[in-house]
C-alpha positions as a Markdown table, in Angstrom:
| # | Residue | x | y | z |
|---|---|---|---|---|
| 1 | Unk | 147.4 | 190.5 | 152.7 |
| 2 | Unk | 148.1 | 193.9 | 153.3 |
| 3 | Unk | 146.9 | 196.8 | 150.8 |
| 4 | Unk | 149.5 | 198.9 | 149.4 |
| 5 | Unk | 148.8 | 202.3 | 148.5 |
| 6 | Unk | 151.7 | 204.6 | 146.8 |
| 7 | Unk | 150.3 | 209.0 | 146.0 |
| 8 | Unk | 152.5 | 208.9 | 143.0 |
| 9 | Unk | 151.6 | 212.1 | 141.8 |
| 10 | Unk | 153.3 | 213.8 | 144.6 |
| 11 | Unk | 156.4 | 211.6 | 143.9 |
| 12 | Unk | 159.2 | 209.3 | 141.3 |
| 13 | Unk | 158.4 | 206.6 | 139.6 |
| 14 | Unk | 162.1 | 205.7 | 139.7 |
| 15 | Unk | 161.1 | 205.7 | 143.7 |
| 16 | Unk | 157.9 | 204.5 | 143.2 |
| 17 | Unk | 159.1 | 201.2 | 142.5 |
| 18 | Unk | 162.1 | 200.7 | 145.1 |
| 19 | Unk | 159.6 | 202.1 | 147.8 |
| 20 | Unk | 156.6 | 199.5 | 146.6 |
| 21 | Unk | 159.8 | 196.0 | 145.8 |
| 22 | Unk | 160.6 | 198.2 | 149.7 |
| 23 | Unk | 157.4 | 196.8 | 151.5 |
| 24 | Unk | 156.3 | 194.0 | 149.2 |
| 25 | Unk | 159.4 | 192.2 | 150.5 |
| 26 | Unk | 158.3 | 193.0 | 153.9 |
| 27 | Unk | 155.2 | 192.3 | 153.5 |
| 28 | Unk | 156.0 | 188.7 | 153.0 |
| 29 | Unk | 159.0 | 188.5 | 155.1 |
| 30 | Unk | 156.2 | 188.4 | 158.1 |
| 31 | Unk | 154.0 | 186.3 | 156.2 |
| 32 | Unk | 151.6 | 188.6 | 153.6 |
| 33 | Unk | 150.1 | 188.9 | 150.7 |
| 34 | Unk | 151.2 | 192.3 | 149.7 |
| 35 | Unk | 147.8 | 194.2 | 147.2 |
| 36 | Unk | 148.7 | 197.4 | 145.5 |
| 37 | Unk | 146.1 | 199.7 | 145.6 |
| 38 | Unk | 146.6 | 202.2 | 142.5 |
| 39 | Unk | 144.3 | 205.9 | 142.6 |
| 40 | Unk | 143.8 | 207.7 | 140.7 |
| 41 | Unk | 145.2 | 210.8 | 138.9 |
| 42 | Unk | 144.7 | 214.9 | 140.2 |
| 43 | Unk | 144.6 | 217.8 | 138.2 |
| 44 | Unk | 147.2 | 220.0 | 140.3 |
| 45 | Unk | 150.0 | 217.6 | 139.5 |
| 46 | Unk | 149.0 | 217.0 | 135.7 |
| 47 | Unk | 152.8 | 214.7 | 135.1 |
| 48 | Unk | 150.8 | 211.3 | 136.5 |
| 49 | Unk | 147.2 | 210.8 | 134.5 |
| 50 | Unk | 145.2 | 207.5 | 135.6 |
| 51 | Unk | 146.3 | 205.6 | 132.5 |
| 52 | Unk | 150.8 | 206.4 | 133.9 |
| 53 | Unk | 149.4 | 205.9 | 137.3 |
| 54 | Unk | 148.0 | 202.0 | 136.2 |
| 55 | Unk | 150.3 | 200.8 | 134.1 |
| 56 | Unk | 153.6 | 202.0 | 136.7 |
| 57 | Unk | 151.0 | 200.3 | 139.6 |
| 58 | Unk | 151.1 | 197.0 | 136.5 |
| 59 | Unk | 154.8 | 197.3 | 135.8 |
| 60 | Unk | 155.6 | 197.3 | 140.5 |
| 61 | Unk | 152.8 | 194.2 | 140.9 |
| 62 | Unk | 154.7 | 192.3 | 137.4 |
| 63 | Unk | 158.0 | 192.9 | 139.3 |
| 64 | Unk | 157.0 | 191.9 | 143.0 |
| 65 | Unk | 154.2 | 189.3 | 142.1 |
| 66 | Unk | 151.4 | 191.5 | 143.7 |
| 67 | Unk | 148.0 | 192.2 | 142.5 |
| 68 | Unk | 146.6 | 195.5 | 141.8 |
| 69 | Unk | 143.7 | 197.0 | 142.6 |
| 70 | Unk | 143.3 | 199.4 | 139.5 |
| 71 | Unk | 140.6 | 202.2 | 141.3 |
| 72 | Unk | 141.6 | 204.8 | 139.7 |
| 73 | Unk | 140.6 | 202.9 | 136.6 |
| 74 | Unk | 136.8 | 201.4 | 138.8 |
| 75 | Unk | 136.8 | 206.2 | 138.4 |
| 76 | Unk | 137.2 | 206.4 | 135.4 |
| 77 | Unk | 135.3 | 204.0 | 133.8 |
| 78 | Unk | 132.0 | 204.3 | 136.2 |
| 79 | Unk | 128.5 | 206.8 | 135.3 |
| 80 | Unk | 128.8 | 210.7 | 134.7 |
| 81 | Unk | 127.4 | 212.6 | 137.0 |
| 82 | Unk | 128.7 | 210.8 | 139.9 |
| 83 | Unk | 130.7 | 213.0 | 141.8 |
| 84 | Unk | 133.8 | 210.3 | 142.9 |
| 85 | Unk | 135.4 | 213.3 | 144.7 |
| 86 | Unk | 135.4 | 215.2 | 147.6 |
| 87 | Unk | 135.6 | 218.9 | 148.0 |
| 88 | Unk | 139.5 | 219.7 | 147.4 |
| 89 | Unk | 139.1 | 217.6 | 144.0 |
| 90 | Unk | 141.2 | 215.3 | 145.5 |
| 91 | Unk | 140.6 | 212.5 | 148.1 |
| 92 | Unk | 137.8 | 210.8 | 147.7 |
| 93 | Unk | 134.2 | 211.3 | 148.8 |
| 94 | Unk | 131.4 | 208.5 | 150.0 |
| 95 | Unk | 130.9 | 207.6 | 146.8 |
| 96 | Unk | 134.5 | 207.5 | 145.9 |
| 97 | Unk | 135.3 | 205.6 | 149.5 |
| 98 | Unk | 132.4 | 203.0 | 148.7 |
| 99 | Unk | 133.2 | 202.4 | 144.5 |
| 100 | Unk | 137.5 | 201.9 | 145.7 |
| 101 | Unk | 136.4 | 199.3 | 149.2 |
| 102 | Unk | 134.0 | 197.5 | 146.2 |
| 103 | Unk | 137.1 | 197.8 | 143.7 |
| 104 | Unk | 140.1 | 196.6 | 146.6 |
| 105 | Unk | 137.3 | 193.1 | 147.7 |
| 106 | Unk | 136.6 | 192.6 | 143.9 |
| 107 | Unk | 140.7 | 192.2 | 143.5 |
| 108 | Unk | 140.6 | 190.0 | 146.7 |
| 109 | Unk | 137.9 | 188.0 | 146.5 |
| 110 | Unk | 138.5 | 187.8 | 142.2 |
| 111 | Unk | 134.7 | 189.4 | 141.7 |
């Protein structure tokens, strides 16, 4: 199993889909299964919100027969008052990292 993460707010949908296919093919050619890590939107890059990121990952997963760990969606649905971001407001805090690990584990193990 290989978890693939693309920084979708930093790239285009077309580039994301093209590289998703390339990486999925590469992973499968080496006997592993790809899983997409769908991260979260950044305030400084408003072209993609969490819903758009989830939708693009779902599309790439369908096109490449892969699973998606929807970390961004879990962050959005999480409890209020829990700061999931580091000081730069883009990378995860310790709590955000733990949430990501839980979502990835649930995706892999079907919990």
